[in-house]
N, C-alpha and C positions, 0 to 999 in steps of 0.2 A: 559563466552563466550571467550575463549582464542583466541588471534589474530593468533596464529600459526595453528589453526584448524577451519577455518570458517564454519559456518552452511550454507548449500545450501538452498536457498529459491526457491519457485516455480516460474513460469513465469506468463505471462498474462492469467488470467482465461478466459477472453473473447476469446482468440485465441484457446484455447483447446475446448471451447464450440462450436465455429464456426466449428472447425474440426469435431465435433460430429454432425454437421448439425443443430445447434440451431440458430434461428433468434434472434438478440439482439437489434432490433430497439425499440425506446421508452425511456422515461425518466428513467425507473427503470433499464434498461440495464441488467446486469447479475442477479440483485436482483429479477427480474421478475420470474426467475425460482424457487426461494424459494417458491413461491405460486403455480406456474404452472407445474413445472417438476423437483422436487428436485433430482430425480434419475440422471438427467444429471449432476448436480453439484457434486454428489457423484462420478460419473464416471470420471469427469474432475479432481477432487482432486486425485483420485487413479492413473490417468495417470501421474501426476507429482511425486507421490511417486515412481512409477516404474521408472521414469526418474532419480531419485536420490535426489529429494527434501527432506530436513529434517525439513522444516518449511512450513506449508500450510497457505495461507492467505484466509480468509473467503470471501463469496460472499456478503458482507455487505457494500461494498464501496459506492454504491449509495442508500442504504437502509435507509429510514427515516420514521417517523410517517407521515410526510406531504406527502411524495411521495406515500406511501401505501394508504393514505386517498383519493388521487386522483383516485386510482383504486377501491374505494369503500370498502377498507379494514379498519375495525375499529381499535381502539387503542389497545385493548387486543389482537386481532389477529395479528396486526403488531408487537407487542412486542414478541409474540410467534415466528414469522418469523425471527426476529433478533436473538433470541436464537437458532432457528433451524440452522442458518448459522454456528454457532459454533459447534453444534451437528453433522452436516453433515461432516464438516472438521475433527472432532474428530473420527468419524466412519471410515473415509478413512485413517486416519493417521497411526494407528497401533503403535506398540512399537517403542520408540525412535524418533518419529516425533512430533514436536511441532505444536501448532495451534496459529496463530496470528489473532485476530479479527480485521478486517479492519474498520477503521474510516476515511472515505473520507472527503474532505473539503465541505463546503457549496456549492461551485460551482458545485460539482459533482451531487448534488441533483437537481440543476437547469437543468442539462442536456444540457447546451448550450456552453460548452467549457470554461466557465468562471473560472474554476480552473487553467487555464493557464494564468490568468492575476491577479486574486485576487481583493482585494479592491472592495467589492460588494456594498458599501454604508451602511453597517451595523456596529454598534458599537461593541466593544469587548464584552460588556455585552450581547448584542443580540446574538452574535455568541456563547457565552458560554451557554446561555439558549437553543439555538438550539441543541448543541452537547450533553449536559448533559444527557437528557433522553435516547438517543440511546446508549451512552457509558454505562450507568447504566445497561441496558438490556444485552448488550454484555458481560459486566464484570460478571454479575450474572450467565451467562452460563458457566463460568469456563474456558476461554481460558488461554493459557500459557502467552500470551503477547497481548497488544493492539498495532496495527500498526496505528499510527497517520500519514497518508501518503498523498503524493501528495499535501502537504501544500504549497500554493503559496505566503504566506504573513506572516510576523512576528506577526501582530495583531491577525490573526487567530490561529497561533501557540500558542500564549499566552492563547487564549480562549479555545483551545482544551486541553491544559495542565491543565487549571483551572477546566475544566469540568471533567477531569479524576482524579483529586486529591481526594485521599481517597477511590478510587474504589477497592484497594487491588490487582491490577494487574499491573505488570511492563509494561512500554511502550517504543516503539521506536518512534522517531520523524524524519520524512523524508520529505524534501522539494523537490518540483519540481523547477528546476533552469534553467537559460539560461544566457550565457555569464558571468558566475561567480557570478551571483546575484540571489536572489529569483525572481520568475516570476513578482512580484510586483515591482522589482527594488531595493530591499534593500540589503545591503552588507551581505555576509554570516557570517562575524564576529558577527554581531548583531543577526543573526538567530541562530547560534550555541551557542551563549552565554546563550540562554534560556535553552538549554539542559544541559549545564555545571552546572547551578544553581539549577536544579531540581533533587532531589534524586530518583524520580520515573522513570526517564529516564535511560534506560540501554544501549541504543545505539542511535546515531544520524547520519544522512546522507542525501542521495538524492535518488530519484526515478523518473520515468517517465520523464527522461531527455535524452539528447544525450549521448552516451557512452563517448565521448570526454570530457564531463564536470566532469566525476567521479573522476579521480585521484587527481586533485588539491583540490576538495571538501572534499575528504576523508582525505587527509593530514591535511587540516584546521580543520575539525571536530574533529579529534583525538587530535590535538594539543590543541584546545580550551577546549575540554570537558574532556580529559583524559579517555574517554570511547571508546569502539570499534565503528566502523562506520558500518552503514547498507547501502548497495548500491544495487539498482536494476533498472538500466536504461532501457529505451525502445530501439527499434531497431535503433534509429536515424532518422527514418522517422518523418515527421511533420504532426500533425493532422490539417486538414482544416475543422474547425467547420461549415463554410458556406456550403461547398460541402459534408460534412459528409464522408470524405475520407482521407487516409494517402497518403502523397506525399514525394518524395525524396528517396535517397539511403538507403539501409540497412547497417548500420555500426556496428552492434553488433558482436563482435568477442569474443568467449568464452575464447580465450587465454589471453585476458585482465584481467581475474579474478586473475591471478597470480600477476600482477602489483597492482591490488586493494588490494589483501591480503598483499603484502609487504608494502603498504601505511597505513595499519591498519584496513582494513575492516574485521569485524567479522561475518557478515551475507551478503551473496552475491547471487543475483538471477537476474531475468529479469522482465520487466514490459510489456507494450503494444508491441505486434508484436514479442514477444519472447516466442515461444511455447515449448512444451515438448522436442522436438528434441534438441533444443539449450540448454535447462537445462541439458539434459543428457551429452552433450558435455562439458558444464561448470563443472558439477560434476566430469567428468573424469579428467579435468585439475586440479581441486583442490585435487583429490585423488593422482594424480601423484606428 
């Protein structure tokens, strides 16, 4: 993944699904459609390919055995849905487009916004045990990458890396950050040191954060890891978990992609509130 030619990631899957008229309330969020309407996921992935994305992230961010069980979906059926998330993205991808299987944090499965604070009261061993079965199913489906994403806490990052060890699929490790630290308040030097020490990690960086957090984090990640950075911030609006709404101004400027590339980003895209139109603009900036 050469730094001079970044790969364009997709944007927020939920944004494209909402544009298609999908309702995404409930704990499973986009993962609900794996069971209820996979055709909508296929259409959303294809919209991002048309926009210029060369990496598609699967609809498995909030997918888990526990979450599917609450919907009355048994373990074997849940495993099949996890694998389906990769198959759908692969079907949409076509030649030259990679598939990254999303592994969201434990807080995403809770559906209460706790991925934006971390420190759930679980031990590292408990978090590893939670993540390992879902990672195993996703890896077995044959993605090109695992996206360990929106990680709020160094403890959970260690657990996710341990759960992915030996799965045979390269990973990127991406933290959600605020004010130059992890959401749990840890220094990014500590956070990115994990990526530097793990040969399975091919890129490290940040996502689901304000665009203004990106450049400094990219420079630090590249300096500490010697690997390309992965960056896909949200629009800069803030999620109000109590009200279930986004608030604040939209600060995502596709022109910033050139600055992120210069800082060492090898994979660049968008997260929440960054839709296909913005990804098309970002792809045009990087082509130029």
